C-alpha positions in Angstrom: 87.6 71.7 74.2 86.5 74.4 76.6 88.2 74.8 80.0 85.6 75.3 82.7 85.4 75.7 86.5 83.8 73.3 88.9 81.5 76.0 90.2 80.0 76.4 86.7 79.3 72.7 85.9 75.6 73.1 86.0 75.8 74.9 82.7 77.7 71.9 81.0 75.7 68.8 81.8 76.2 66.3 78.9 79.1 68.2 77.5 82.7 67.3 77.1 84.8 69.7 79.1 88.3 70.2 80.4 89.2 71.2 84.0 92.6 72.2 85.5 93.5 71.7 89.1 94.8 69.3 91.7 94.2 65.8 93.1 92.3 65.9 96.4 92.0 62.2 97.0 91.8 58.8 95.3 89.6 55.7 96.0 89.1 52.4 94.2 86.1 50.0 93.7 87.0 47.0 91.6 87.5 48.0 87.9 86.4 51.6 88.7 88.4 54.2 90.5 87.5 57.7 91.5 89.6 60.9 91.7 88.3 63.7 93.8 89.5 66.8 92.1 89.7 70.4 93.1 90.3 73.5 91.0 90.0 76.3 93.6 86.3 76.8 92.9 85.0 73.5 94.4 85.4 69.8 94.5 84.4 67.3 91.8 84.3 63.5 91.6 85.8 62.0 88.5 84.8 58.5 87.6 87.5 56.5 85.8 86.2 53.3 84.1 88.3 50.9 82.1 87.3 51.2 78.4 85.8 54.7 78.8 89.1 56.3 79.8 92.3 55.9 77.8 94.5 53.0 78.9 97.2 55.5 80.0 94.7 57.4 82.2 93.3 54.2 83.7 96.8 53.1 84.7 97.3 56.3 86.7 95.4 54.9 89.7 98.5 53.9 91.6 100.6 56.8 90.3 98.6 59.8 91.4 99.1 61.4 94.8 97.3 64.0 96.8 98.0 67.5 95.4 99.5 66.2 92.0 98.5 68.9 89.5 96.5 67.6 86.6 94.3 68.5 83.6 91.3 66.3 83.3 88.6 66.0 80.7 85.4 64.1 80.3 81.6 64.3 80.2 79.7 66.2 82.9 76.9 64.3 84.6 74.4 65.3 87.2 74.8 63.1 90.3 73.1 64.2 93.5 75.1 61.7 95.6 78.5 63.2 94.5 80.2 66.1 96.1 78.8 69.3 94.6 76.0 67.4 92.9 77.9 66.6 89.6 80.5 64.1 88.5 82.8 63.7 85.5 83.0 60.6 83.3 86.7 60.8 82.9 88.2 60.3 79.4 91.7 61.5 80.0 94.0 62.8 82.7 97.2 64.7 81.9 99.7 65.0 84.7 101.2 68.5 84.9 103.4 67.9 88.0 103.8 65.0 90.5 104.5 66.0 94.2 108.1 65.2 95.1 107.2 63.9 98.6 104.2 63.0 100.7 101.8 65.9 101.2 102.0 66.8 104.9 98.3 67.4 105.6 96.6 64.0 105.3 93.1 62.9 106.3 94.3 62.0 109.8 94.0 64.4 112.8 96.7 67.1 113.1 97.4 69.4 116.0 96.5 73.1 115.7 100.2 74.2 115.8 101.1 71.9 113.0 98.2 73.1 110.9 99.1 76.8 111.6 102.7 76.1 110.7 101.4 74.7 107.4 98.8 77.4 106.9 100.0 78.0 103.3 98.9 74.4 102.5 96.0 74.1 105.0 94.2 76.8 103.0 93.6 74.1 100.3 91.4 72.0 102.7 87.7 71.9 102.3 86.9 73.6 105.6 89.5 76.4 105.3 88.5 76.9 101.7 84.8 77.4 102.8 85.8 79.9 105.5 87.8 82.0 103.0 84.9 82.0 100.6 82.6 83.2 103.3 85.1 85.9 104.2 85.2 87.0 100.5 81.5 87.4 100.4 81.5 89.3 103.7 84.1 91.7 102.4 82.1 92.2 99.2 78.9 92.8 101.1 80.5 95.4 103.3 81.8 97.3 100.3 78.5 97.0 98.4 76.6 98.2 101.5 78.6 101.4 101.9 79.1 102.0 98.1 75.3 101.8 97.5 74.5 104.1 100.5 76.4 107.2 99.4 79.7 106.6 101.3 83.1 107.4 99.8 86.1 105.2 100.4 88.8 107.3 102.0 91.9 105.2 102.8 93.4 105.8 106.2 97.2 105.5 106.6 98.9 102.5 108.1 101.7 104.6 109.6 100.5 107.1 112.2 102.1 109.6 114.6 99.5 109.3 117.3 97.5 106.8 119.2 93.8 106.2 118.8 92.8 103.7 121.5 95.6 104.4 123.9 99.4 104.0 123.9 99.7 100.6 125.6 98.7 98.5 122.5 100.8 100.3 119.9 103.4 98.7 117.6 106.2 101.3 117.5 108.4 101.3 114.4 111.4 103.4 113.4 110.4 106.0 110.9 113.5 107.6 109.5 114.6 109.9 112.4 111.5 109.6 114.5 109.1 107.0 115.8 105.8 106.0 114.1 103.1 103.5 115.0 101.2 100.9 113.1 97.6 102.1 113.1 95.1 100.8 115.7 92.3 102.3 113.8 91.6 104.5 110.8 88.8 106.4 112.6 90.5 109.8 113.2 91.3 110.1 109.5 87.7 109.2 108.7 86.5 112.0 110.8 88.5 114.3 108.4 86.9 112.4 105.5 83.4 112.9 106.9 83.7 116.7 107.1 84.9 116.7 103.5 82.5 114.1 102.0 79.7 113.7 104.5 79.9 109.9 104.7 83.1 108.0 104.3 84.7 104.6 105.2 88.0 102.9 105.3 88.6 99.2 105.1 92.0 97.7 105.8 94.4 96.1 108.3 94.8 97.4 111.9 97.3 96.4 114.5 97.0 95.9 118.3 100.0 94.9 120.5 97.8 93.4 123.1 99.6 90.5 124.9 96.5 88.3 124.6 96.4 84.6 123.7 92.6 84.2 123.6 90.7 82.7 120.6 89.2 86.2 119.9 92.5 88.1 119.4 94.9 88.7 116.6 97.7 91.2 116.4 96.8 92.1 112.8 93.2 92.1 111.8 90.9 93.9 109.3 88.3 96.6 110.2 85.8 98.6 108.2 85.3 102.0 109.7 82.5 104.3 108.5 82.2 107.9 109.7 79.2 110.2 109.2 78.7 113.9 109.6 75.4 115.1 111.2 74.7 111.7 112.7 74.0 111.1 116.4 74.4 107.9 118.4 70.9 106.5 117.7 71.3 106.9 113.9 74.8 105.4 114.1 73.3 102.3 115.7 70.8 102.0 112.9 73.6 102.1 110.3 75.5 99.4 112.3 72.6 97.0 112.6 71.6 97.5 108.9 75.2 96.7 107.9 75.2 93.4 109.8 71.7 92.5 108.5 72.9 93.1 104.9 76.0 91.0 105.5 74.0 88.0 106.8 71.5 88.2 104.0 74.3 88.2 101.4 76.1 85.2 103.0 72.8 83.2 103.1 72.3 84.0 99.5 75.7 83.1 98.1 77.4 80.8 100.7 74.9 78.0 101.4 77.3 75.4 100.1 80.1 76.7 102.2 77.9 76.9 105.3 76.9 73.3 104.7 80.6 72.3 104.6 81.1 74.1 107.9 78.0 72.4 109.3 76.6 75.8 110.3 73.1 76.0 111.6 71.7 78.5 109.1 68.4 78.8 111.1 70.2 80.9 113.6 71.6 83.2 110.9 68.2 83.5 109.3 66.8 85.2 112.4 69.4 88.0 112.2 67.1 90.7 110.8 67.2 94.3 112.1 66.1 95.9 114.4 68.4 94.5 117.0 67.8 94.9 120.8 69.4 98.0 122.4 70.1 98.3 126.1 72.2 100.7 128.2 75.3 99.7 130.0 73.4 100.0 133.3 70.7 97.6 132.0 73.4 95.2 130.9 74.9 95.2 134.3 71.5 94.5 135.9 71.1 91.6 133.4 74.4 90.1 134.5 73.7 90.4 138.3 70.2 89.0 137.8 71.8 86.0 136.2 74.2 85.3 139.0 77.2 87.3 137.9 79.4 89.1 140.4 80.3 91.8 137.8 81.5 95.0 139.3 79.9 98.2 137.9 82.4 100.4 136.0 84.4 97.6 134.5 84.5 96.7 130.8 82.8 93.4 129.9 85.0 90.4 129.6 84.4 87.4 127.4 82.3 85.5 130.0 80.1 88.6 130.5 79.6 89.1 126.8 78.6 85.4 126.4 76.1 85.6 129.3 74.5 88.7 127.8 74.4 87.3 124.3 72.6 84.2 125.6 69.6 86.4 126.6 68.9 87.3 122.9 68.8 85.5 119.5 70.1 88.6 117.7 73.2 90.8 118.1 72.9 93.0 121.2 73.8 96.7 121.2 74.9 98.1 124.5 75.2 101.9 124.7 75.9 104.7 127.1 79.0 103.4 128.8 81.0 104.8 131.8 83.1 107.5 130.3 86.3 106.4 132.1 86.5 103.1 130.2 85.9 104.7 126.8 88.3 106.6 124.5 89.0 110.3 124.9 87.1 111.3 121.8 83.7 109.9 122.9 81.1 112.5 123.4 79.4 112.6 126.9 75.7 112.1 127.4 73.9 115.5 128.0 71.7 113.8 130.6 74.7 112.3 132.5 78.2 113.6 132.0 79.6 110.4 133.5 78.4 108.4 130.5 79.9 108.3 127.1 77.8 108.0 123.9 79.5 104.8 122.9 78.0 101.5 121.6 79.3 97.9 121.4 77.5 95.3 119.4 77.8 91.8 120.9 77.3 88.8 118.5 75.0 85.9 119.5 76.3 82.5 120.5 79.2 83.7 122.6 81.2 85.3 119.8 81.7 88.6 121.6 82.0 92.2 120.4 82.0 92.6 116.6 81.3 96.4 116.5 82.5 99.3 118.6 81.7 102.9 118.0 79.8 106.0 119.1 79.3 109.7 118.8 82.5 111.8 118.7 83.2 114.9 120.8 82.7 117.9 118.6 83.6 120.7 121.1 87.3 121.7 120.7 87.8 122.9 124.3 86.3 119.7 125.8 88.5 117.6 123.4 91.7 119.4 124.4 90.9 118.8 128.1 90.3 115.1 127.3 93.6 114.7 125.5 95.4 116.3 128.4 93.5 114.2 130.9 94.7 111.0 129.1 98.3 112.3 129.3 98.5 112.4 125.5 100.7 115.0 123.7 98.8 117.7 121.9 101.2 118.2 119.0 100.3 115.0 117.1 96.6 115.9 117.4 96.8 119.4 116.1 95.4 118.3 112.7 92.6 116.4 114.5 91.7 119.5 116.6 91.5 121.5 113.3 88.4 119.4 112.5 86.7 121.1 115.5 88.1 124.5 114.7 86.8 124.6 111.2 83.2 123.6 110.6 82.7 121.2 113.6 79.4 119.2 113.5 77.9 116.3 115.4 79.3 113.1 113.9 79.5 109.4 114.6 81.0 106.2 113.4 82.0 102.7 114.3 84.4 99.9 113.5 83.4 96.3 112.5 86.0 93.6 113.0 86.0 91.4 110.0 87.6 88.3 111.5 85.3 88.2 114.5 82.3 88.7 112.2 83.4 85.8 109.9 84.1 83.6 112.9 80.5 84.1 114.2 78.9 83.6 110.7 81.0 80.4 110.1 80.6 79.1 113.6 84.3 78.6 114.0 85.6 78.9 117.6 89.0 80.3 116.8 89.5 83.6 115.0 92.9 82.4 113.5 90.9 80.3 110.9 89.2 83.4 109.5 92.2 85.2 108.2 94.5 83.8 105.5 97.7 84.1 107.4 97.1 84.9 111.1 99.4 87.0 113.2 99.5 86.3 117.0 101.9 86.8 119.8 103.7 83.6 119.0 103.3 83.5 115.2 104.9 85.5 112.5 105.2 82.7 109.9 104.1 81.6 107.3 
């Protein structure tokens, strides 16, 4: 008998199959009982009828518990009313392992802290399973987008000797007889990659020691960071919006079942088609003040500001040309106004905040040296970075997309901790 997965049952209607997995729940109606079964690819209702199943199997009704591991076989039937649209006429259930005590995550309400402390088990639940499947497709879409557009994957190191976004949010670690830092971004190394390969990207974990407890922050999160030679800010924004459009299209194609589990309004996602609106920082400030905000010019936008701005549009909003003093040292200045940096932030709709930050990089070595000194950063760790301007400097740009914030927006989940398998926050290092 062939062992199959729940996700492939449409190919086996009327056939006798075997599935391997775990008990999700049990319910009884008279002389029939039902086992909701999961195998990691989906959920399936098994119908156990006296006379159709073996006597030993029928007697398991009071003996099976949530998360018992079982092997189940029977006939696949199409049933639109059942979870997943199919059900199994059960012939036999073999118990591989009985749980030794009651499974801690039951259908009742549990607090967030309890669920996070049991994250290793919570991942088995229907909602968390759906979010992880969406994350998987987002990751695959990102790689497919860059791989099919001439980018080369160049992995940036996790240990670094210098800061990228400033020294206040670095995790410092002992590195033999010196200090090193967990990377805040792979960008500087991608700039080296872009001058070697033209277009490159890295995709991996990054670390920020921000003492923030908001629903938008993690201390460890994943970013994809492309970098492109001979690309200015405007073309950079086009690459960014096309990436997001590609991701949304892929999720709508492959994750409709998961979005339904999450009760996500797909109509809002279906409208996410490039081009996206682009406004300057000055125009964004005017939008805020016109809508009653007391925002002070020159500050970065906080969560309430981003939410108010996003409410004015039904697509992601790109805000460009920022005050230079609130952007990183490597941002190129606007030729028309030296007080503005050629940076861009993309704000997701529905109040999900910034999902992309990037811009055009400073390609003049003398200006870059002055900036490093102005930010009180040591020159020595940046010597290799300055070499990129000394040998074959060209205009170049890039950006970073935060995976977890993007997944949170797509899934419609309000807390970013649900979008990563094992979240790390100020107060959580386990499980």
